LOKOLDO-842150 format. One record per residue (C-alpha): x, y, z; residue number from 1; residue in three letters. Coordinates in nm, 4 decimals, always signed. Layout:
REM LOKOLDO-842150
node xx:X	yy:Y	zz:Z	seq:NUM	type:ALA
...
REM end
This chain:
REM LOKOLDO-842150
node xx:-10.1482	yy:+10.2316	zz:-4.2089	seq:1	type:MET
node xx:-10.2374	yy:+10.0606	zz:-3.8251	seq:2	type:LEU
node xx:-10.2765	yy:+9.9544	zz:-3.4807	seq:3	type:ILE
node xx:-10.0456	yy:+9.7161	zz:-3.3401	seq:4	type:ARG
node xx:-10.0598	yy:+9.5639	zz:-2.9713	seq:5	type:LEU
node xx:-9.8549	yy:+9.3523	zz:-2.8787	seq:6	type:ALA
node xx:-9.7597	yy:+9.3001	zz:-3.2104	seq:7	type:GLY
node xx:-10.1275	yy:+9.1825	zz:-3.3737	seq:8	type:VAL
node xx:-10.3152	yy:+9.3986	zz:-3.5389	seq:9	type:GLN
node xx:-10.5732	yy:+9.6064	zz:-3.4088	seq:10	type:PHE
node xx:-10.8927	yy:+9.5693	zz:-3.5638	seq:11	type:GLN
node xx:-11.2041	yy:+9.8442	zz:-3.4969	seq:12	type:GLN
node xx:-11.5175	yy:+9.6200	zz:-3.3855	seq:13	type:SER
node xx:-11.7336	yy:+9.9255	zz:-3.2569	seq:14	type:GLY
node xx:-11.5298	yy:+9.9961	zz:-2.9540	seq:15	type:MET
node xx:-11.6554	yy:+10.3081	zz:-3.0378	seq:16	type:TRP
node xx:-11.9968	yy:+10.4797	zz:-3.2315	seq:17	type:PRO
node xx:-11.8692	yy:+10.5583	zz:-3.5908	seq:18	type:SER
node xx:-11.9372	yy:+10.9343	zz:-3.5273	seq:19	type:ASP
node xx:-11.7520	yy:+10.9068	zz:-3.1549	seq:20	type:SER
node xx:-11.4141	yy:+11.0828	zz:-3.1183	seq:21	type:ILE
node xx:-11.2778	yy:+10.8039	zz:-3.0045	seq:22	type:GLU
node xx:-11.3398	yy:+10.6440	zz:-3.3479	seq:23	type:SER
node xx:-11.1886	yy:+10.9646	zz:-3.5296	seq:24	type:VAL
node xx:-10.8611	yy:+10.9293	zz:-3.3429	seq:25	type:ILE
node xx:-10.8583	yy:+10.6072	zz:-3.4554	seq:26	type:ILE
node xx:-10.9808	yy:+10.6813	zz:-3.8186	seq:27	type:GLN
node xx:-10.6543	yy:+10.9077	zz:-3.8423	seq:28	type:ARG
node xx:-10.4563	yy:+10.6593	zz:-3.6839	seq:29	type:MET
node xx:-10.5271	yy:+10.4297	zz:-3.9199	seq:30	type:HIS
node xx:-10.4424	yy:+10.7044	zz:-4.2160	seq:31	type:GLU
node xx:-10.1157	yy:+10.7650	zz:-4.0717	seq:32	type:ASP
node xx:-9.8142	yy:+10.6071	zz:-4.2847	seq:33	type:PRO
node xx:-9.6295	yy:+10.5421	zz:-3.9333	seq:34	type:ILE
node xx:-9.6995	yy:+10.1630	zz:-3.6955	seq:35	type:VAL
node xx:-9.9107	yy:+10.2828	zz:-3.4072	seq:36	type:TYR
node xx:-9.7965	yy:+10.0134	zz:-3.1307	seq:37	type:ARG
node xx:-9.8968	yy:+9.9795	zz:-2.6586	seq:38	type:TYR
node xx:-9.8915	yy:+9.6850	zz:-2.5011	seq:39	type:GLN
node xx:-10.2123	yy:+9.6420	zz:-2.4526	seq:40	type:SER
node xx:-10.5199	yy:+9.7618	zz:-2.5255	seq:41	type:MET
node xx:-10.5725	yy:+9.9835	zz:-2.2247	seq:42	type:ASP
node xx:-10.2116	yy:+10.1999	zz:-2.2871	seq:43	type:GLU
node xx:-10.4227	yy:+10.2539	zz:-2.6720	seq:44	type:LEU
node xx:-10.7939	yy:+10.2431	zz:-2.4167	seq:45	type:SER
node xx:-10.5483	yy:+10.5351	zz:-2.1931	seq:46	type:PHE
node xx:-10.4422	yy:+10.7989	zz:-2.5640	seq:47	type:GLU
node xx:-10.7943	yy:+10.7791	zz:-2.6280	seq:48	type:LEU
node xx:-10.9339	yy:+10.9061	zz:-2.3786	seq:49	type:LYS
node xx:-10.6555	yy:+11.1548	zz:-2.2522	seq:50	type:LEU
node xx:-10.6946	yy:+11.3411	zz:-2.6067	seq:51	type:ARG
node xx:-11.0804	yy:+11.3297	zz:-2.6197	seq:52	type:LYS
node xx:-11.0202	yy:+11.5145	zz:-2.2490	seq:53	type:ASN
node xx:-10.8116	yy:+11.7879	zz:-2.4384	seq:54	type:ILE
node xx:-10.9912	yy:+11.8111	zz:-2.6664	seq:55	type:ILE
node xx:-11.3164	yy:+11.8705	zz:-2.3983	seq:56	type:VAL
node xx:-11.0642	yy:+12.1103	zz:-2.2628	seq:57	type:SER
node xx:-10.9625	yy:+12.2680	zz:-2.4601	seq:58	type:ALA
node xx:-11.3122	yy:+12.4091	zz:-2.6004	seq:59	type:ARG
node xx:-11.4137	yy:+12.4171	zz:-2.2547	seq:60	type:SER
node xx:-11.1237	yy:+12.7122	zz:-2.1659	seq:61	type:MET
node xx:-11.2138	yy:+12.8850	zz:-2.5596	seq:62	type:ASN
node xx:-11.5918	yy:+12.8208	zz:-2.3609	seq:63	type:GLN
node xx:-11.4719	yy:+13.0640	zz:-2.0689	seq:64	type:GLY
node xx:-11.3906	yy:+13.3647	zz:-1.9805	seq:65	type:HIS
node xx:-10.9948	yy:+13.3811	zz:-1.9388	seq:66	type:SER
node xx:-10.8101	yy:+13.7067	zz:-2.1421	seq:67	type:ASP
node xx:-10.4404	yy:+13.6349	zz:-2.3895	seq:68	type:PHE
node xx:-10.2234	yy:+13.8097	zz:-2.2026	seq:69	type:ALA
node xx:-9.8878	yy:+13.9029	zz:-2.1998	seq:70	type:ILE
node xx:-9.6283	yy:+13.7691	zz:-1.8982	seq:71	type:PHE
node xx:-9.6534	yy:+14.0625	zz:-1.7505	seq:72	type:ALA
node xx:-9.9986	yy:+14.1028	zz:-1.7531	seq:73	type:LYS
node xx:-10.0257	yy:+13.7544	zz:-1.6237	seq:74	type:SER
node xx:-10.3585	yy:+13.7317	zz:-1.3846	seq:75	type:ARG
node xx:-10.4597	yy:+13.4855	zz:-1.1061	seq:76	type:CYS
node xx:-10.6540	yy:+13.3556	zz:-0.8252	seq:77	type:ASN
node xx:-10.4480	yy:+13.3794	zz:-0.5195	seq:78	type:PRO
node xx:-10.7034	yy:+13.1910	zz:-0.3076	seq:79	type:GLN
node xx:-10.5097	yy:+12.8793	zz:-0.5649	seq:80	type:TYR
node xx:-10.2009	yy:+12.9896	zz:-0.6916	seq:81	type:TRP
node xx:-9.9339	yy:+13.2882	zz:-0.6108	seq:82	type:LEU
node xx:-9.8028	yy:+13.5540	zz:-0.8591	seq:83	type:LEU
node xx:-9.3867	yy:+13.5554	zz:-0.9472	seq:84	type:THR
node xx:-9.2056	yy:+13.7314	zz:-1.0655	seq:85	type:SER
node xx:-9.1843	yy:+13.6628	zz:-1.4246	seq:86	type:VAL
node xx:-9.6045	yy:+13.6296	zz:-1.5071	seq:87	type:GLY
node xx:-9.6348	yy:+13.2235	zz:-1.3453	seq:88	type:GLY
node xx:-9.8503	yy:+13.0391	zz:-1.1279	seq:89	type:PHE
node xx:-9.6786	yy:+12.8704	zz:-0.8382	seq:90	type:GLN
node xx:-9.9422	yy:+12.6130	zz:-0.6315	seq:91	type:LEU
node xx:-9.9862	yy:+12.8161	zz:-0.3221	seq:92	type:ARG
node xx:-9.9139	yy:+12.5814	zz:+0.0271	seq:93	type:TYR
node xx:-10.2061	yy:+12.3221	zz:+0.1265	seq:94	type:GLY
node xx:-10.3183	yy:+12.3360	zz:-0.2063	seq:95	type:VAL
node xx:-10.4897	yy:+12.0397	zz:-0.3871	seq:96	type:LYS
node xx:-10.3621	yy:+12.0432	zz:-0.7648	seq:97	type:PRO
node xx:-10.6677	yy:+11.9626	zz:-0.8602	seq:98	type:SER
node xx:-10.8203	yy:+12.1487	zz:-0.7256	seq:99	type:ASP
node xx:-10.6580	yy:+12.4305	zz:-0.8254	seq:100	type:ALA
node xx:-10.6602	yy:+12.3074	zz:-1.2237	seq:101	type:ILE
node xx:-11.0030	yy:+12.3407	zz:-1.1957	seq:102	type:ARG
node xx:-11.0803	yy:+12.6697	zz:-1.0742	seq:103	type:ASP
node xx:-10.8873	yy:+12.8036	zz:-1.3535	seq:104	type:ILE
node xx:-11.2378	yy:+12.6759	zz:-1.5880	seq:105	type:TYR
node xx:-11.4477	yy:+12.7368	zz:-1.2684	seq:106	type:LYS
node xx:-11.3110	yy:+13.1259	zz:-1.1587	seq:107	type:ASN
node xx:-11.1953	yy:+13.1646	zz:-1.5745	seq:108	type:SER
node xx:-11.2548	yy:+13.4924	zz:-1.4706	seq:109	type:SER
node xx:-10.9882	yy:+13.5304	zz:-1.2703	seq:110	type:LEU
node xx:-10.7812	yy:+13.4570	zz:-1.4670	seq:111	type:TYR
node xx:-10.5312	yy:+13.5667	zz:-1.7955	seq:112	type:ALA
node xx:-10.2071	yy:+13.3687	zz:-1.9708	seq:113	type:PHE
node xx:-10.0241	yy:+13.3986	zz:-2.3165	seq:114	type:GLU
node xx:-10.1177	yy:+13.0626	zz:-2.5100	seq:115	type:CYS
node xx:-9.7931	yy:+12.8240	zz:-2.4510	seq:116	type:ALA
node xx:-9.8961	yy:+12.8257	zz:-2.0691	seq:117	type:THR
node xx:-10.2271	yy:+12.7717	zz:-2.1680	seq:118	type:ALA
node xx:-10.1859	yy:+12.4375	zz:-2.3622	seq:119	type:MET
node xx:-9.9968	yy:+12.3176	zz:-1.9994	seq:120	type:MET
node xx:-10.3464	yy:+12.3731	zz:-1.8688	seq:121	type:ILE
node xx:-10.5430	yy:+12.2265	zz:-2.0541	seq:122	type:ILE
node xx:-10.2652	yy:+11.9326	zz:-2.1106	seq:123	type:TYR
node xx:-10.2779	yy:+11.9278	zz:-1.6785	seq:124	type:TYR
node xx:-10.6670	yy:+11.9605	zz:-1.6591	seq:125	type:HIS
node xx:-10.7304	yy:+11.6671	zz:-1.9366	seq:126	type:ALA
node xx:-10.5193	yy:+11.4716	zz:-1.7337	seq:127	type:VAL
node xx:-10.7021	yy:+11.4964	zz:-1.4620	seq:128	type:LEU
node xx:-11.0240	yy:+11.4108	zz:-1.5844	seq:129	type:ASN
node xx:-10.9085	yy:+11.0847	zz:-1.7003	seq:130	type:SER
node xx:-10.6561	yy:+10.9932	zz:-1.4373	seq:131	type:ILE
node xx:-10.7824	yy:+10.9128	zz:-0.9654	seq:132	type:ASP
node xx:-10.8209	yy:+11.2567	zz:-0.8422	seq:133	type:GLU
node xx:-10.5626	yy:+11.0919	zz:-0.5616	seq:134	type:HIS
node xx:-10.2675	yy:+10.9804	zz:-0.7832	seq:135	type:LEU
node xx:-10.3050	yy:+11.3238	zz:-0.9655	seq:136	type:PHE
node xx:-10.3115	yy:+11.5408	zz:-0.6515	seq:137	type:ASN
node xx:-9.9271	yy:+11.2944	zz:-0.5993	seq:138	type:GLN
node xx:-9.7855	yy:+11.3521	zz:-0.9445	seq:139	type:LEU
node xx:-9.8199	yy:+11.7145	zz:-0.9877	seq:140	type:PHE
node xx:-9.8158	yy:+11.8312	zz:-0.6478	seq:141	type:GLN
node xx:-9.5451	yy:+12.1282	zz:-0.6907	seq:142	type:ASN
node xx:-9.7340	yy:+12.2831	zz:-1.0275	seq:143	type:LEU
node xx:-9.6590	yy:+12.5958	zz:-1.1706	seq:144	type:TYR
node xx:-9.7468	yy:+12.6927	zz:-1.4614	seq:145	type:LEU
node xx:-9.4914	yy:+12.9249	zz:-1.6877	seq:146	type:TYR
node xx:-9.4760	yy:+12.9154	zz:-2.0268	seq:147	type:SER
node xx:-9.3980	yy:+12.5653	zz:-2.1987	seq:148	type:TRP
node xx:-9.2790	yy:+12.4415	zz:-1.8654	seq:149	type:HIS
node xx:-9.4290	yy:+12.1063	zz:-1.7285	seq:150	type:SER
node xx:-9.3844	yy:+11.8352	zz:-1.4816	seq:151	type:ASP
node xx:-9.1710	yy:+11.5639	zz:-1.5911	seq:152	type:PRO
node xx:-9.4339	yy:+11.3412	zz:-1.5331	seq:153	type:ASP
node xx:-9.6537	yy:+11.4338	zz:-1.8747	seq:154	type:LEU
node xx:-9.3440	yy:+11.3474	zz:-2.0749	seq:155	type:GLY
node xx:-9.3780	yy:+11.6683	zz:-2.2608	seq:156	type:ILE
node xx:-9.1610	yy:+11.5941	zz:-2.6788	seq:157	type:HIS
node xx:-9.2054	yy:+11.6157	zz:-3.0155	seq:158	type:ASN
node xx:-9.3570	yy:+11.4563	zz:-3.3175	seq:159	type:VAL
node xx:-9.2021	yy:+11.5810	zz:-3.6230	seq:160	type:LYS
node xx:-9.5292	yy:+11.4850	zz:-3.8962	seq:161	type:THR
node xx:-9.7655	yy:+11.6461	zz:-4.1178	seq:162	type:SER
node xx:-10.0282	yy:+11.3816	zz:-4.0060	seq:163	type:HIS
node xx:-10.2163	yy:+11.5022	zz:-3.6603	seq:164	type:PHE
node xx:-10.4053	yy:+11.4111	zz:-3.4317	seq:165	type:LEU
node xx:-10.7301	yy:+11.5120	zz:-3.2947	seq:166	type:PRO
node xx:-10.5412	yy:+11.6022	zz:-2.9502	seq:167	type:GLY
node xx:-10.2310	yy:+11.6971	zz:-3.1398	seq:168	type:ASP
node xx:-10.0850	yy:+12.0525	zz:-3.0298	seq:169	type:VAL
node xx:-9.9779	yy:+12.2572	zz:-3.3816	seq:170	type:VAL
node xx:-9.8171	yy:+12.5868	zz:-3.3864	seq:171	type:TYR
node xx:-9.9023	yy:+12.8094	zz:-3.6369	seq:172	type:PHE
node xx:-9.5766	yy:+12.9957	zz:-3.6931	seq:173	type:ASN
node xx:-9.5689	yy:+13.4086	zz:-3.7224	seq:174	type:ASN
node xx:-9.1735	yy:+13.4607	zz:-3.8573	seq:175	type:PRO
node xx:-9.1889	yy:+13.7677	zz:-3.9584	seq:176	type:ASP
node xx:-9.4728	yy:+13.9259	zz:-3.6997	seq:177	type:PHE
node xx:-9.4437	yy:+14.3348	zz:-3.5696	seq:178	type:ASN
node xx:-9.1511	yy:+14.3500	zz:-3.2920	seq:179	type:PRO
node xx:-9.4011	yy:+14.5632	zz:-3.1118	seq:180	type:GLU
node xx:-9.7237	yy:+14.3100	zz:-3.0966	seq:181	type:THR
node xx:-9.4327	yy:+13.9872	zz:-3.0105	seq:182	type:PRO
node xx:-9.6778	yy:+13.7799	zz:-2.8209	seq:183	type:TRP
node xx:-9.8226	yy:+13.7305	zz:-3.1981	seq:184	type:TRP
node xx:-9.4770	yy:+13.5246	zz:-3.3004	seq:185	type:ARG
node xx:-9.6940	yy:+13.2687	zz:-3.3156	seq:186	type:GLY
node xx:-10.0005	yy:+13.0118	zz:-3.2335	seq:187	type:GLU
node xx:-10.0512	yy:+12.7462	zz:-2.9465	seq:188	type:ASN
node xx:-10.3152	yy:+12.5755	zz:-3.1053	seq:189	type:ALA
node xx:-10.4817	yy:+12.2750	zz:-3.0209	seq:190	type:VAL
node xx:-10.6151	yy:+12.0299	zz:-3.2974	seq:191	type:VAL
node xx:-10.9620	yy:+11.9509	zz:-3.2223	seq:192	type:LEU
node xx:-11.1319	yy:+11.5916	zz:-3.3696	seq:193	type:ASP
node xx:-11.3133	yy:+11.8112	zz:-3.6796	seq:194	type:ASP
node xx:-11.0775	yy:+11.9747	zz:-3.8184	seq:195	type:GLY
node xx:-11.0231	yy:+12.2758	zz:-3.6237	seq:196	type:ALA
node xx:-10.8260	yy:+12.3847	zz:-3.4217	seq:197	type:TYR
node xx:-10.8350	yy:+12.6057	zz:-3.0769	seq:198	type:PHE
node xx:-10.5302	yy:+12.8357	zz:-2.9953	seq:199	type:GLY
node xx:-10.6045	yy:+13.0780	zz:-2.6375	seq:200	type:HIS
node xx:-10.6085	yy:+13.4694	zz:-2.7671	seq:201	type:GLY
node xx:-10.7356	yy:+13.3369	zz:-3.0961	seq:202	type:VAL
node xx:-11.0059	yy:+13.0955	zz:-3.0377	seq:203	type:GLY
node xx:-11.1718	yy:+12.7975	zz:-3.2570	seq:204	type:ILE
node xx:-11.0934	yy:+12.8396	zz:-3.6977	seq:205	type:ARG
node xx:-10.9728	yy:+12.6193	zz:-3.8816	seq:206	type:ASN
node xx:-10.5877	yy:+12.6072	zz:-4.0569	seq:207	type:ALA
node xx:-10.6504	yy:+12.8928	zz:-4.2916	seq:208	type:ASN
node xx:-10.8793	yy:+13.1323	zz:-4.0849	seq:209	type:GLN
node xx:-10.6583	yy:+13.1199	zz:-3.8133	seq:210	type:MET
node xx:-10.3040	yy:+13.2084	zz:-4.1040	seq:211	type:ILE
node xx:-10.5135	yy:+13.4025	zz:-4.2095	seq:212	type:GLN
node xx:-10.5783	yy:+13.6504	zz:-3.8594	seq:213	type:ALA
node xx:-10.2015	yy:+13.5763	zz:-3.8040	seq:214	type:LEU
node xx:-10.1446	yy:+13.7412	zz:-4.0438	seq:215	type:ASN
node xx:-10.2915	yy:+14.0683	zz:-3.9935	seq:216	type:LYS
node xx:-10.0142	yy:+14.1257	zz:-3.6228	seq:217	type:THR
node xx:-9.7496	yy:+14.0604	zz:-3.9280	seq:218	type:ARG
node xx:-9.4341	yy:+14.3567	zz:-3.9653	seq:219	type:ARG
node xx:-9.5982	yy:+14.6215	zz:-4.1987	seq:220	type:PRO
node xx:-9.5580	yy:+14.5099	zz:-4.5497	seq:221	type:GLY
node xx:-9.5013	yy:+14.1574	zz:-4.5008	seq:222	type:SER
node xx:-9.5739	yy:+13.9461	zz:-4.7298	seq:223	type:ASN
node xx:-9.3510	yy:+13.6973	zz:-4.5504	seq:224	type:GLN
node xx:-9.7392	yy:+13.4160	zz:-4.4895	seq:225	type:SER
node xx:-9.7002	yy:+13.1711	zz:-4.1413	seq:226	type:VAL
node xx:-9.6856	yy:+12.8544	zz:-4.1867	seq:227	type:TYR
node xx:-9.8769	yy:+12.5841	zz:-3.9135	seq:228	type:LEU
node xx:-9.5140	yy:+12.3872	zz:-3.8337	seq:229	type:GLU
node xx:-9.4829	yy:+11.9540	zz:-3.9171	seq:230	type:ASN
node xx:-9.4677	yy:+11.9082	zz:-3.5288	seq:231	type:LEU
node xx:-9.7291	yy:+11.8071	zz:-3.2747	seq:232	type:ALA
node xx:-9.6726	yy:+11.8571	zz:-2.8970	seq:233	type:THR
node xx:-9.7326	yy:+11.5203	zz:-2.7254	seq:234	type:ARG
node xx:-9.7507	yy:+11.3917	zz:-2.4093	seq:235	type:PRO
node xx:-9.6722	yy:+11.0536	zz:-2.3257	seq:236	type:ALA
node xx:-9.9617	yy:+10.8986	zz:-2.3427	seq:237	type:PHE
node xx:-9.8073	yy:+10.4728	zz:-2.2980	seq:238	type:GLN
node xx:-9.5976	yy:+10.6392	zz:-2.0017	seq:239	type:HIS
node xx:-9.9192	yy:+10.7842	zz:-1.8176	seq:240	type:LEU
node xx:-10.0853	yy:+10.4570	zz:-1.8628	seq:241	type:ALA
node xx:-9.8860	yy:+10.2738	zz:-1.6251	seq:242	type:LYS
node xx:-9.9223	yy:+10.4954	zz:-1.3484	seq:243	type:TYR
node xx:-9.9739	yy:+10.3220	zz:-1.0372	seq:244	type:SER
node xx:-10.0874	yy:+10.4840	zz:-0.7004	seq:245	type:MET
node xx:-9.8117	yy:+10.4734	zz:-0.5706	seq:246	type:MET
node xx:-9.7479	yy:+10.8270	zz:-0.3785	seq:247	type:PRO
node xx:-9.4228	yy:+11.0304	zz:-0.4822	seq:248	type:ARG
node xx:-9.1886	yy:+11.2379	zz:-0.3640	seq:249	type:GLY
node xx:-9.0790	yy:+11.5951	zz:-0.4983	seq:250	type:TYR
node xx:-8.8802	yy:+11.5792	zz:-0.8411	seq:251	type:ASN
node xx:-8.6941	yy:+11.8647	zz:-0.8625	seq:252	type:GLN
node xx:-8.6835	yy:+11.9659	zz:-1.1791	seq:253	type:HIS
node xx:-8.5347	yy:+12.3378	zz:-1.3962	seq:254	type:ILE
node xx:-8.7487	yy:+12.6094	zz:-1.5289	seq:255	type:ILE
node xx:-8.6837	yy:+12.8365	zz:-1.8644	seq:256	type:ILE
node xx:-8.6888	yy:+13.1906	zz:-1.7915	seq:257	type:PHE
node xx:-8.6838	yy:+13.3212	zz:-2.1271	seq:258	type:HIS
node xx:-9.0162	yy:+13.6152	zz:-2.1390	seq:259	type:ASN
node xx:-9.1417	yy:+13.5660	zz:-2.4686	seq:260	type:GLU
node xx:-9.4899	yy:+13.5129	zz:-2.5172	seq:261	type:THR
node xx:-9.6392	yy:+13.1934	zz:-2.7644	seq:262	type:SER
node xx:-9.3521	yy:+13.1020	zz:-2.8297	seq:263	type:ILE
node xx:-9.3764	yy:+12.6583	zz:-2.9872	seq:264	type:SER
node xx:-9.3093	yy:+12.3789	zz:-2.7194	seq:265	type:TYR
node xx:-8.9858	yy:+12.3270	zz:-2.9638	seq:266	type:ASP
node xx:-8.8505	yy:+12.6887	zz:-2.8803	seq:267	type:ARG
node xx:-8.8609	yy:+12.5739	zz:-2.4869	seq:268	type:TYR
node xx:-8.6821	yy:+12.3076	zz:-2.5738	seq:269	type:LEU
node xx:-8.4188	yy:+12.4829	zz:-2.7142	seq:270	type:TYR
node xx:-8.3074	yy:+12.7383	zz:-2.4118	seq:271	type:TYR
node xx:-8.4328	yy:+12.3974	zz:-2.2082	seq:272	type:LEU
node xx:-8.0704	yy:+12.2218	zz:-2.4063	seq:273	type:THR
node xx:-7.8987	yy:+12.4850	zz:-2.4575	seq:274	type:SER
node xx:-7.8970	yy:+12.5418	zz:-2.0787	seq:275	type:PHE
node xx:-7.8624	yy:+12.1620	zz:-2.0385	seq:276	type:SER
node xx:-7.4944	yy:+12.2162	zz:-2.2464	seq:277	type:ARG
node xx:-7.4067	yy:+12.4743	zz:-2.1027	seq:278	type:SER
node xx:-7.4235	yy:+12.3188	zz:-1.7601	seq:279	type:LEU
node xx:-7.2242	yy:+12.0645	zz:-1.8764	seq:280	type:SER
node xx:-6.9225	yy:+12.2621	zz:-1.9142	seq:281	type:LEU
node xx:-6.9160	yy:+12.3399	zz:-1.5988	seq:282	type:LEU
REM end
């Protein structure tokens, strides 16, 4: 519909080249029936920058050599990460978060992880490329990579929509997956700027190709197709845009262990909510 900056309608005026990723995102926003509201041009520019970097990070991961693996077979570079008993990556003491995230791309052949963890790696890498490195290391000094577990400062959340923007993460759900290959219960994927999607373990494909590939992993005899859910997973763009350079202390948060490879953020959120409710009843 439109974009509003401090209550005033925004019209793109050649700020970005017509063939740029930023222009594609702006066009997709204008095609959306909802109104996108920002306090300032800086907020909008930051979201466009971070969305672009999410796409760049997704394409870089696709070009790398990291493997898709279930949690039991996860691996990481021990110079930067400790591999936990559940297949998560815990940042080593004394290691800069920025160095550890960059190493996943620099020495990608040393790493193996599933598709939800891949999305979190892409998010952290994109944020690192969007903000000051010193600030990144202050914000994310206790990095732990496991499924959809995320630092609260990322503000990961779901938006119910069928109108996806480049830089969104979506989920191809496989409701009748083969129980012998439960890691194909679905595929988390980054929406790219050209209408394609990147999913770790599947690569870059359009929606029909993604569905066709996952349909081959269904229970034998199944005719229930894989489908794209009407949910977009996004970081809190405007929240991240407002971070200052103030030092931050340690902020402990809950990790939900589940051992279900390739779940959606919505499913992880369900586990997190259920656990929180059980605590409130104690």
